[in-house]
C-alpha positions in Angstrom: 25.7 49.2 -23.0 23.5 51.7 -21.2 21.7 51.1 -17.9 20.6 48.0 -15.9 17.1 49.3 -15.2 14.2 47.1 -16.3 13.7 48.8 -19.7 17.2 47.7 -20.6 17.1 44.2 -19.3 16.2 42.7 -22.7 19.8 43.4 -23.7 21.2 41.6 -20.6 18.9 38.6 -21.3 20.1 38.5 -24.9 23.8 38.6 -23.7 23.1 35.8 -21.2 21.3 33.7 -23.7 24.2 34.1 -26.2 26.8 33.2 -23.6 28.6 36.6 -23.8 30.7 36.9 -20.6 30.6 40.0 -18.5 34.3 40.8 -19.2 33.5 41.2 -22.9 31.4 44.4 -22.4 31.0 47.4 -20.2 27.8 48.6 -18.5 27.1 52.2 -17.9 24.2 52.6 -15.5 21.8 55.3 -16.5 19.6 56.3 -13.6 16.2 57.2 -15.1 14.9 58.4 -11.7 17.7 61.0 -11.6 17.0 61.9 -15.3 20.5 60.7 -16.3 19.0 59.8 -19.7 18.6 63.5 -20.4 22.2 64.3 -19.5 23.8 66.0 -22.5 26.6 63.4 -22.6 24.1 60.6 -22.8 22.0 62.4 -25.4 25.1 62.3 -27.6 24.9 58.5 -27.3 21.1 58.3 -27.7 19.3 61.5 -28.9 16.0 59.9 -27.9 17.1 59.8 -24.2 15.9 56.1 -24.0 17.5 52.9 -22.8 19.1 50.6 -23.8 21.9 51.8 -26.1 24.9 50.1 -27.5 28.2 51.7 -28.6 31.0 49.7 -30.2 34.1 50.5 -32.4 32.6 48.0 -34.9 29.4 50.1 -35.3 29.0 52.9 -37.8 26.4 54.5 -35.4 25.1 53.7 -32.0 22.2 51.3 -31.6 19.4 52.8 -29.6 16.3 50.6 -30.0 15.9 47.5 -27.7 14.9 45.2 -30.6 17.8 46.3 -32.7 20.1 45.9 -29.7 18.9 42.3 -29.2 19.4 41.5 -32.9 22.9 42.9 -32.9 23.8 40.8 -29.8 22.3 37.8 -31.5 24.8 38.1 -34.3 27.9 38.4 -32.1 28.8 34.8 -31.5 27.7 31.2 -31.5 25.5 29.1 -33.8 22.4 29.3 -31.6 20.2 32.1 -32.7 17.5 33.9 -30.7 15.3 34.2 -33.7 13.2 31.2 -34.8 14.4 29.7 -38.1 10.9 28.5 -39.1 9.1 31.2 -41.1 5.8 30.8 -39.4 7.4 30.9 -35.9 9.5 33.9 -36.9 6.4 35.8 -38.1 4.5 35.0 -34.8 7.6 36.1 -32.8 7.6 39.4 -34.7 3.9 39.9 -34.0 4.6 39.5 -30.2 7.5 42.0 -30.4 5.3 44.5 -32.3 2.5 44.0 -29.7 4.6 44.5 -26.6 6.3 47.6 -28.1 3.0 49.2 -29.2 1.4 52.2 -27.4 -1.6 50.2 -26.3 0.4 47.2 -25.2 3.0 49.2 -23.1 3.3 48.2 -19.4 3.9 51.9 -18.5 0.1 52.1 -18.4 0.3 50.2 -15.1 3.6 51.5 -13.9 3.2 55.2 -14.2 -0.5 56.1 -14.6 -3.1 56.3 -11.9 -6.9 56.2 -11.7 -7.4 58.0 -8.4 -5.6 59.8 -5.5 -5.0 56.5 -3.7 -3.1 54.9 -6.6 -1.2 58.2 -7.2 0.0 58.4 -3.6 1.0 54.7 -3.5 3.2 55.1 -6.6 4.7 58.3 -5.3 5.8 56.4 -2.3 7.2 53.7 -4.5 9.7 56.1 -6.1 8.0 57.2 -9.3 7.1 60.7 -8.1 8.6 62.6 -10.9 7.2 60.3 -13.6 3.6 60.1 -12.7 0.8 61.6 -14.7 -1.3 64.5 -13.4 -4.8 64.0 -12.0 -6.4 65.0 -15.3 -5.3 61.6 -16.6 -7.2 59.5 -14.1 -10.0 58.9 -16.6 -7.6 58.3 -19.4 -5.8 55.7 -17.3 -9.0 53.8 -16.7 -9.7 53.6 -20.4 -6.0 52.8 -21.2 -6.2 49.8 -18.8 -9.3 48.5 -20.6 -7.5 48.7 -23.9 -4.4 47.0 -22.3 -6.5 44.0 -21.3 -7.4 43.5 -24.9 -3.7 43.6 -25.8 -2.9 41.1 -23.0 -5.5 38.7 -24.5 -3.9 39.1 -27.9 -0.6 38.3 -26.4 -1.9 35.2 -24.8 -3.3 34.1 -28.2 0.1 34.6 -29.8 2.3 32.8 -27.3 3.6 29.4 -28.2 4.7 27.4 -25.1 7.1 26.9 -23.4 8.7 30.2 -24.5 7.4 33.0 -26.3 5.2 41.4 -17.6 7.6 41.9 -15.0 7.7 45.7 -14.3 3.9 45.8 -14.8 3.7 43.6 -11.7 5.9 46.0 -9.8 3.8 48.9 -10.9 0.8 47.2 -9.5 2.6 46.9 -6.1 3.5 43.2 -6.2 6.2 41.9 -3.9 9.3 41.6 -6.1 10.1 38.1 -4.8 6.7 36.7 -5.7 7.2 36.6 -9.4 4.7 33.9 -10.2 1.8 35.7 -8.4 -0.4 37.4 -10.9 -3.1 38.2 -8.3 -2.1 41.8 -7.4 -1.8 42.9 -11.0 -5.0 41.0 -12.0 -7.0 42.7 -9.2 -5.7 46.1 -10.2 -6.7 45.6 -13.8 -10.2 44.2 -12.8 -11.0 47.6 -11.3 -11.2 48.8 -14.9 -12.1 45.5 -16.6 -14.0 43.4 -14.1 -14.0 40.2 -16.1 -10.3 40.2 -16.9 -8.1 37.1 -16.2 -4.6 36.4 -17.3 -4.6 33.6 -19.8 -3.2 30.2 -19.0 -0.6 30.4 -21.8 0.7 33.7 -20.4 1.0 32.2 -16.9 2.8 29.1 -18.3 5.1 31.2 -20.5 6.0 33.4 -17.5 6.7 30.3 -15.3 8.9 28.8 -18.1 10.9 32.0 -18.8 11.6 32.8 -15.2 13.0 29.3 -14.6 15.7 29.8 -17.2 19.3 30.3 -16.1 19.5 33.6 -18.1 16.5 35.1 -16.3 17.9 34.1 -12.9 21.3 35.7 -13.8 19.8 39.0 -15.0 17.2 39.2 -12.2 18.9 37.6 -9.1 17.0 39.9 -6.8 13.8 38.0 -7.6 15.1 34.8 -6.1 
């Protein structure tokens, strides 16, 4: 298992949901801010230089995509599956997965990009100095956020409560302990799309998922 940064936490959530104990696997922390993901040794594990990754003696080759990692974990143990058994629900779940992994739906739009010097400097102070886009992308960031609002609206329409944007909130500068407060992220988005509001289903889904034991186990720093 590679890394405990936010991009890899889907793996840890899957492990927690499946009841896999921590003594059944090893975690190798890959520090993205130190560019550990481009270390030659890690590139042997994952040539894409992304996280998460899974290695196991039972695998013919390493698993290097987060969705594939979660599916592999789902098959490890127990009768309870993470995938809906109902065909319609399974299709809707796949649509949500496809959306949040799409280029237009990526939360990196908020986390790494900036529309002006003020936003750029704030994110440099937040620790993303080496990952931020150059000033020439200010205009593109504004347009990307407008597109992202449409994807968030699509997400809200797909969610089925009670279960179905954490690091997007952090990219907007939200206090990490105020995980139910959408105001900071909403106001940031409204600078590009003035009428945008997070949908009620998105808010309810987030409240439900953050109340689970698995979420609290994986993200203890938020409580």
